[in-house]
C-alpha positions in Angstrom: -20.2 82.8 -66.0 -17.1 81.4 -67.7 -15.1 83.5 -70.1 -12.8 82.4 -72.8 -9.2 82.9 -72.0 -8.4 84.2 -75.5 -11.0 86.8 -76.7 -9.2 87.2 -80.0 -11.2 84.1 -81.0 -14.8 84.8 -82.0 -15.8 81.1 -82.0 -14.1 78.5 -79.7 -14.7 74.9 -78.7 -12.7 73.7 -75.7 -12.5 70.0 -75.0 -16.2 69.7 -76.0 -18.0 66.5 -75.3 -21.7 66.0 -76.2 -23.7 62.9 -75.4 -27.1 62.4 -77.0 -29.3 59.5 -76.0 -26.4 57.9 -74.1 -24.2 58.0 -77.2 -21.0 60.0 -77.4 -21.3 62.3 -80.4 -18.5 64.8 -79.9 -15.4 63.8 -78.1 -12.9 66.3 -76.7 -13.5 68.6 -79.7 -11.3 71.7 -79.6 -10.9 74.4 -82.4 -11.2 78.1 -82.8 -12.2 80.7 -85.4 -10.8 84.2 -85.5 -12.6 87.3 -86.7 -12.8 87.5 -90.5 -11.9 83.8 -90.9 -13.7 81.1 -92.8 -13.4 77.7 -91.0 -14.8 74.6 -92.6 -15.5 71.6 -90.5 -15.3 68.7 -92.9 -16.6 65.2 -92.4 -18.8 62.4 -93.6 -22.3 61.5 -92.5 -22.5 61.0 -88.8 -19.1 62.7 -88.1 -20.8 65.2 -85.7 -20.8 68.3 -87.9 -24.4 69.4 -87.4 -24.2 68.5 -83.7 -21.3 70.9 -83.4 -23.4 73.8 -85.0 -26.4 73.0 -82.9 -24.3 73.1 -79.8 -23.0 76.5 -80.8 -26.6 77.6 -81.2 -27.5 76.3 -77.8 -29.8 73.5 -79.0 -27.5 70.8 -77.6 -25.9 70.9 -74.1 -22.3 70.1 -73.6 -21.7 67.0 -71.4 -18.4 68.5 -70.5 -16.1 71.2 -71.9 -17.4 74.5 -73.2 -18.1 76.6 -76.2 -17.6 80.4 -76.5 -18.9 83.1 -78.9 -17.2 86.5 -78.6 -15.7 85.4 -75.3 -19.0 84.5 -73.8 -19.9 80.9 -72.8 -22.9 79.9 -74.9 -24.6 77.9 -72.1 -24.8 80.9 -69.8 -25.2 83.7 -72.3 -27.5 82.2 -74.9 -29.7 85.3 -75.6 -26.6 87.5 -76.1 -24.8 85.2 -78.4 -27.8 84.4 -80.5 -28.3 88.1 -81.3 -24.8 88.0 -82.9 -25.3 84.8 -84.8 -26.9 84.0 -88.1 -27.7 80.3 -88.8 -28.2 79.1 -92.4 -29.5 75.5 -92.4 -29.1 73.2 -95.4 -32.7 74.2 -96.4 -33.5 77.7 -95.2 -36.9 77.9 -93.5 -38.7 80.7 -95.3 -42.4 81.0 -96.3 -43.0 79.9 -99.9 -46.2 81.9 -100.3 -44.5 85.2 -99.4 -42.1 87.1 -101.6 -38.4 87.6 -100.7 -39.1 91.1 -99.5 -42.2 89.9 -97.4 -40.1 87.1 -95.8 -37.4 89.5 -94.9 -39.8 92.1 -93.5 -41.7 89.5 -91.5 -38.6 88.0 -89.8 -37.1 91.4 -89.1 -40.4 92.4 -87.4 -40.2 89.3 -85.2 -36.7 90.4 -84.1 -38.0 93.9 -83.6 -35.6 95.3 -86.2 -36.7 98.2 -88.4 -35.1 98.6 -91.8 -36.2 100.8 -94.7 -37.2 99.7 -98.1 -33.9 101.0 -99.4 -32.0 99.0 -96.8 -33.7 95.8 -97.9 -33.0 96.6 -101.6 -29.3 97.2 -100.7 -29.1 93.8 -98.9 -30.6 92.0 -101.9 -28.1 93.7 -104.2 -25.2 92.8 -102.0 -26.1 89.1 -102.2 -26.7 89.3 -105.9 -30.4 88.4 -105.9 -31.7 89.6 -109.2 -34.1 92.6 -108.8 -37.0 90.9 -110.7 -37.1 88.3 -107.9 -37.4 90.6 -104.9 -41.2 90.7 -105.0 -41.8 87.2 -106.3 -43.1 84.4 -104.2 -40.3 82.1 -102.9 -42.1 79.0 -104.3 -40.7 80.1 -107.6 -37.1 80.3 -106.3 -34.2 77.9 -106.8 -32.4 76.7 -103.7 -29.6 79.2 -104.4 -32.0 82.1 -104.5 -33.6 81.0 -101.2 -30.1 80.9 -99.6 -29.4 84.4 -100.9 -32.7 85.6 -99.4 -31.7 84.1 -96.0 -28.2 85.7 -96.2 -29.8 89.0 -97.0 -31.9 88.6 -93.9 -28.8 87.9 -91.8 -27.0 91.0 -93.2 -30.0 93.1 -92.3 -29.9 91.7 -88.7 -26.3 92.9 -88.7 -25.1 89.5 -87.4 -21.3 89.3 -87.5 -21.1 85.6 -87.1 -22.4 83.0 -89.6 -23.0 79.3 -89.0 -23.6 77.5 -92.2 -24.8 73.9 -92.5 -24.0 72.2 -95.8 -24.5 75.5 -97.6 -23.7 74.3 -101.1 -25.6 71.0 -101.0 -27.9 70.8 -104.0 -26.6 73.9 -105.8 -25.4 73.9 -109.4 -21.8 74.9 -110.1 -22.6 78.5 -111.0 -24.6 78.9 -107.8 -21.8 77.4 -105.8 -19.3 79.8 -107.3 -21.7 82.7 -106.5 -22.2 81.5 -102.9 -18.4 81.0 -102.3 -17.8 84.5 -103.6 -20.4 86.0 -101.3 -19.0 84.1 -98.3 -15.5 85.4 -99.0 -16.8 89.0 -99.3 -18.6 88.6 -95.9 -15.3 87.5 -94.4 -13.4 90.3 -96.0 -15.8 92.7 -94.4 -15.1 91.2 -90.9 -17.7 88.5 -90.6 -16.6 85.2 -88.9 -17.9 82.1 -90.6 -18.1 78.5 -89.5 -19.4 76.1 -92.1 -19.9 72.3 -91.9 -19.7 70.3 -95.1 -18.8 66.9 -96.6 -17.7 68.7 -99.9 -13.9 68.5 -99.9 -13.5 70.7 -103.1 -15.9 73.4 -101.9 -14.2 73.6 -98.5 -10.8 74.0 -100.1 -12.2 76.7 -102.4 -13.5 79.0 -99.7 -12.0 78.2 -96.3 -8.9 79.7 -94.6 -8.7 76.6 -92.4 -10.3 73.2 -92.5 -10.8 70.8 -89.6 -11.3 67.2 -90.4 -13.9 65.6 -88.2 -14.3 61.8 -87.8 -16.6 60.1 -85.3 -16.9 63.3 -83.3 -13.1 63.9 -83.0 -10.9 66.4 -84.8 -8.3 64.3 -86.5 -6.5 66.9 -88.5 -6.4 70.6 -89.6 -5.3 72.3 -92.8 -4.5 75.9 -93.4 -4.2 78.0 -96.5 -0.9 79.7 -97.2 -1.1 83.4 -97.8 -3.1 84.3 -100.9 -3.4 80.6 -101.8 -6.1 77.9 -101.4 -5.8 74.8 -99.3 -4.4 71.9 -101.3 -7.5 69.9 -102.4 -5.6 66.7 -103.2 -4.0 66.7 -99.7 -7.3 67.2 -98.0 -9.1 64.6 -100.2 -6.4 62.0 -99.5 -6.8 62.6 -95.7 -10.6 62.6 -96.0 -10.6 59.4 -98.0 -8.2 57.7 -95.7 -10.4 58.5 -92.7 -13.5 57.3 -94.5 -11.9 54.0 -95.4 -10.7 53.4 -91.9 -14.3 53.9 -90.7 -15.5 51.1 -93.0 
């Protein structure tokens, strides 16, 4: 079993190459995310963002290089790292005919995790899901409410690492602001967050660092100064330049 040389990083990709169907999707990709940090991997369609997340989840196999979660190589420690990781896809897979509470209770039971009624209520309160929705069927929920339910489930699983795939896609501005606030609160409490997105503005609003991904390669990184946000115009200019050069 390989170990990461620097265990202060919770998530780490080292010279990661991933080939799918004989096509090179990720090319010598290297980046890291520290505890309590929000890292946004920014890129257009086909840049390799979702492939990166799926490789961290163990759904894709590295052709060469390696990825680590909490110092453990994912390929050889998959069961251990998955217990510590919560994945939020663009469209959370929950049962529409069940209530928010029933969905949470069901998925916790599959993971053999026992939580009290009060624990579940507290998780719903933490993600700001209104109380009159807790026992309503999810088919009546907006996308933002479904995401809150999924994050409440992740909190109850006590997963310290969050992998978010286009988390604000399809949300209205109010829901985006609420989501960004929640993500920042999670990071403040010690959670480590890797999100992939094509939304320049949203990434700059919430991330401590941004990695710009183009054709499977990391072509630039941006970091927020202390108590400040990353410069949206700077990132947008770099993103637009890369997109133009791809055309």
